[in-house]
C-alpha positions in Angstrom: -95.7 -9.3 1.3 -92.2 -10.5 1.7 -89.9 -7.8 0.4 -86.4 -9.3 -0.1 -84.9 -5.8 -0.2 -85.6 -5.7 3.5 -83.6 -8.2 5.4 -83.0 -9.0 9.1 -79.6 -9.5 10.6 -78.7 -10.9 14.0 -76.8 -8.4 16.0 -73.2 -9.3 17.1 -72.8 -8.9 20.9 -69.7 -6.8 20.4 -71.0 -4.5 17.7 -68.4 -5.4 15.1 -68.3 -3.8 11.7 -70.7 -5.0 9.1 -67.8 -6.2 7.0 -67.1 -8.8 9.7 -67.7 -12.5 8.7 -70.4 -12.7 11.5 -72.6 -10.5 9.3 -71.4 -11.6 5.9 -72.3 -15.2 6.8 -75.9 -14.2 7.2 -76.4 -13.0 3.6 -74.9 -15.9 1.6 -74.1 -14.6 -1.9 -75.8 -11.2 -1.5 -73.6 -8.1 -1.5 -74.1 -6.5 1.9 -72.5 -3.3 0.6 -75.6 -2.7 -1.5 -77.7 -2.5 1.7 -78.1 0.4 4.1 -77.4 -1.5 7.4 -79.4 0.1 10.3 -79.0 -0.9 13.9 -82.5 -0.7 15.4 -81.4 -1.6 19.0 -80.5 0.9 21.7 -76.8 0.3 20.8 -77.3 2.5 17.7 -76.5 5.4 20.1 -72.8 4.3 19.9 -72.9 5.3 16.2 -72.2 9.0 16.6 -72.4 9.8 12.9 -75.7 8.1 12.5 -77.2 9.7 15.7 -76.0 13.1 14.6 -78.1 12.7 11.4 -81.0 11.0 13.3 -80.9 12.2 16.9 -84.3 10.8 17.9 -83.9 7.4 16.2 -83.2 5.2 19.3 -85.8 7.1 21.4 -88.5 6.4 18.8 -87.5 2.9 17.8 -85.8 1.0 20.6 -88.1 -1.0 23.0 -85.9 0.3 25.9 -87.2 3.9 25.3 -90.6 3.9 23.7 -93.9 4.0 25.7 -96.1 4.2 27.5 -98.2 1.0 27.0 -101.5 0.2 28.7 -101.8 -3.5 29.7 -104.8 -5.5 28.9 -106.1 -4.9 32.4 -105.7 -1.2 32.2 -102.4 -0.6 34.0 -99.8 1.8 32.5 -96.3 0.7 31.9 -94.0 3.6 31.1 -91.6 1.7 28.9 -92.4 -1.0 26.3 -89.5 -3.3 27.2 -90.7 -3.4 30.9 -94.3 -3.9 29.8 -93.2 -6.9 27.7 -90.8 -8.6 30.1 -92.8 -8.0 33.2 -96.1 -9.3 31.7 -94.5 -12.8 31.8 -95.4 -15.2 34.5 -92.9 -17.4 36.3 -93.6 -20.4 38.5 -93.7 -18.4 41.8 -96.4 -16.2 40.3 -98.7 -18.8 38.9 -101.8 -20.4 40.5 -103.4 -23.0 38.3 -102.7 -21.1 35.1 -103.7 -17.7 36.5 -101.3 -15.0 37.9 -101.5 -14.7 41.7 -101.5 -11.6 43.8 -97.8 -11.5 44.1 -97.4 -11.3 40.3 -99.4 -8.0 40.2 -97.4 -6.5 43.0 -94.1 -7.4 41.2 -95.4 -6.4 37.8 -96.8 -3.1 38.8 -93.7 -2.2 40.7 -91.7 -2.5 37.5 -94.4 -0.9 35.3 -94.1 2.2 37.5 -90.4 2.7 36.7 -89.7 5.6 34.4 -86.6 4.2 32.7 -85.4 0.9 31.5 -81.8 -0.4 31.6 -80.2 -3.6 30.6 -79.4 -4.5 34.2 -83.0 -3.7 35.2 -84.5 -6.1 32.6 -81.8 -8.7 33.1 -82.7 -8.9 36.8 -86.5 -8.6 36.6 -86.8 -12.4 36.5 -83.5 -13.1 38.3 -84.8 -11.2 41.3 -87.3 -14.0 41.5 -84.6 -16.7 41.1 -85.5 -17.5 37.5 -84.1 -17.1 33.9 -86.1 -16.0 30.9 -86.4 -19.6 29.8 -88.4 -20.3 32.9 -91.3 -18.2 31.7 -94.6 -20.1 31.9 -96.8 -17.8 29.9 -97.7 -14.1 29.2 -100.7 -12.9 31.3 -103.4 -11.4 29.1 -106.8 -10.2 30.4 -109.7 -10.8 28.1 -112.3 -8.0 29.0 -115.1 -9.7 27.1 -114.7 -13.0 28.9 -113.6 -11.4 32.2 -110.8 -13.8 32.7 -107.0 -14.1 32.4 -105.5 -16.0 29.5 -102.2 -17.7 29.6 -100.6 -16.9 26.2 -97.8 -19.1 25.0 -94.6 -17.9 23.3 -96.1 -17.5 19.8 -99.6 -16.3 20.9 -98.1 -13.5 23.0 -95.8 -12.5 20.2 -98.7 -12.2 17.8 -101.4 -10.8 20.0 -99.4 -8.5 22.2 -95.8 -7.8 21.1 -96.4 -7.1 17.4 -99.6 -5.1 18.1 -98.3 -2.8 20.9 -94.9 -2.2 19.4 -96.4 -1.4 15.9 -98.8 1.2 17.4 -96.0 2.9 19.3 -93.6 3.5 16.3 -95.9 3.8 13.4 -96.4 7.6 13.4 -92.8 8.5 14.5 -90.5 10.4 12.3 -87.9 7.6 12.5 -90.3 5.0 11.1 -91.5 7.4 8.4 -87.8 7.8 7.4 -87.4 4.1 7.2 -90.5 3.9 5.1 -89.2 6.6 2.8 -86.1 4.4 2.1 -88.3 1.5 1.1 -90.5 3.7 -1.1 -87.3 4.9 -2.8 -86.4 1.3 -3.5 -83.4 1.3 -1.2 -82.1 -2.0 0.2 -82.0 -2.0 3.9 -80.8 -4.5 6.6 -82.3 -4.2 10.0 -80.0 -5.3 12.8 -81.5 -6.7 16.0 -80.5 -9.3 18.6 -83.6 -11.4 18.0 -83.5 -11.6 14.2 -82.7 -14.1 11.4 -82.4 -13.5 7.7 -85.2 -15.8 6.5 -83.8 -15.6 2.9 -80.4 -17.1 3.9 -79.9 -20.9 3.9 -76.7 -20.4 5.8 -78.4 -18.3 8.5 -81.2 -20.8 8.9 -78.6 -23.6 9.2 -77.0 -21.7 12.0 -80.4 -21.3 13.7 -80.9 -25.0 13.4 -77.6 -25.8 15.0 -78.5 -23.4 17.8 -81.8 -25.2 18.2 -80.0 -28.6 18.5 -77.7 -27.1 21.1 -80.7 -25.9 23.2 -82.3 -29.3 22.9 -79.2 -31.0 24.1 -78.8 -28.6 27.1 -82.4 -29.1 28.1 -82.3 -32.8 27.4 -85.3 -32.5 25.0 -85.5 -34.7 21.9 -85.3 -32.5 18.7 -88.7 -32.5 16.9 -87.5 -30.6 13.9 -85.1 -31.3 11.1 -82.8 -28.9 9.2 -85.2 -28.9 6.2 -88.0 -27.6 8.5 -85.8 -24.5 9.2 -84.9 -24.2 5.5 -88.6 -24.0 4.6 -89.0 -20.8 6.7 -88.7 -18.4 3.8 -91.7 -16.2 4.5 -92.8 -13.9 7.3 -95.9 -15.8 8.2 -94.1 -19.0 8.9 -91.2 -17.2 10.6 -93.5 -15.3 13.0 -95.3 -18.6 13.8 -92.2 -20.6 14.6 -91.9 -21.3 18.4 -88.2 -22.3 18.1 -87.0 -19.0 16.8 -86.7 -15.6 18.6 -88.5 -12.8 16.9 -87.8 -9.2 17.9 -88.9 -5.7 17.1 -86.9 -5.6 13.8 -89.3 -8.2 12.5 -92.3 -6.0 13.4 -90.6 -3.1 11.6 -90.1 -5.3 8.5 -93.7 -6.4 8.6 -94.8 -2.7 8.7 -92.4 -1.6 6.0 -93.5 -4.3 3.5 -97.2 -3.8 4.3 -97.9 -7.1 6.0 -99.4 -5.1 8.9 -100.6 -1.5 9.1 -101.8 0.8 11.8 -105.0 2.7 11.1 -106.7 4.9 13.7 -104.7 3.2 16.5 -105.6 -0.3 15.4 -103.3 -2.9 13.8 -104.6 -4.3 10.5 -103.2 -7.7 9.6 -103.2 -7.5 5.8 -101.8 -11.0 5.1 -102.8 -12.9 8.2 -99.2 -13.2 9.5 -100.6 -12.8 13.0 -103.3 -15.4 12.7 
């Protein structure tokens, strides 16, 4: 369960040093110098010293490199990030809550690509004239029911993203190294663009302000108060919150602290964080 020696930090767009206020403001009164700060995004490759010591780290951890993944309807995507982003359905690909034929042509074209780049994923939806916020749902095929399900933001996170990412990294040497740090009682901070330190009131306050800003831009009346965000002090509630981004660092934390485990290729949800 929630191991406070494993924290999540939101990645700065410009990759500043971890002594920068951007990072220090996410840990409140904790001493970040006590933590081994580890960038789990593809940008870790810019850290030459780290990569010299862990040459396969980004290839085994970053969603931009790992794969392949088999979709729920049996189609192979070569890269996890492409699998995830191109399983999303936008208005032009929807027909009464079910993906249309054009969706599968578009999706399968991307799934066949051998490599993922930022530009590629940035334009996967823009090529259709949409932004990521225009996503209607994630398309999931239920073999038992023989029908397509339209999974919402949180459902797809729990049933697809966590499960497939966890299976891909669990037996890698890079994950085993991270696990050895935890077993040795080391404090670690995992840096990801879609992350929030759930143990930091200051970080949660910033997330609330960001939420208010999004509501204002989309002209939606806020349904949550700041205290709702401050109550998010455990993994189960964090993963279930539809107003917060949750990235692959959160899956790593869940694996490291034993919330979920991969046994014989299946993800076991030990503490029902994916329920």
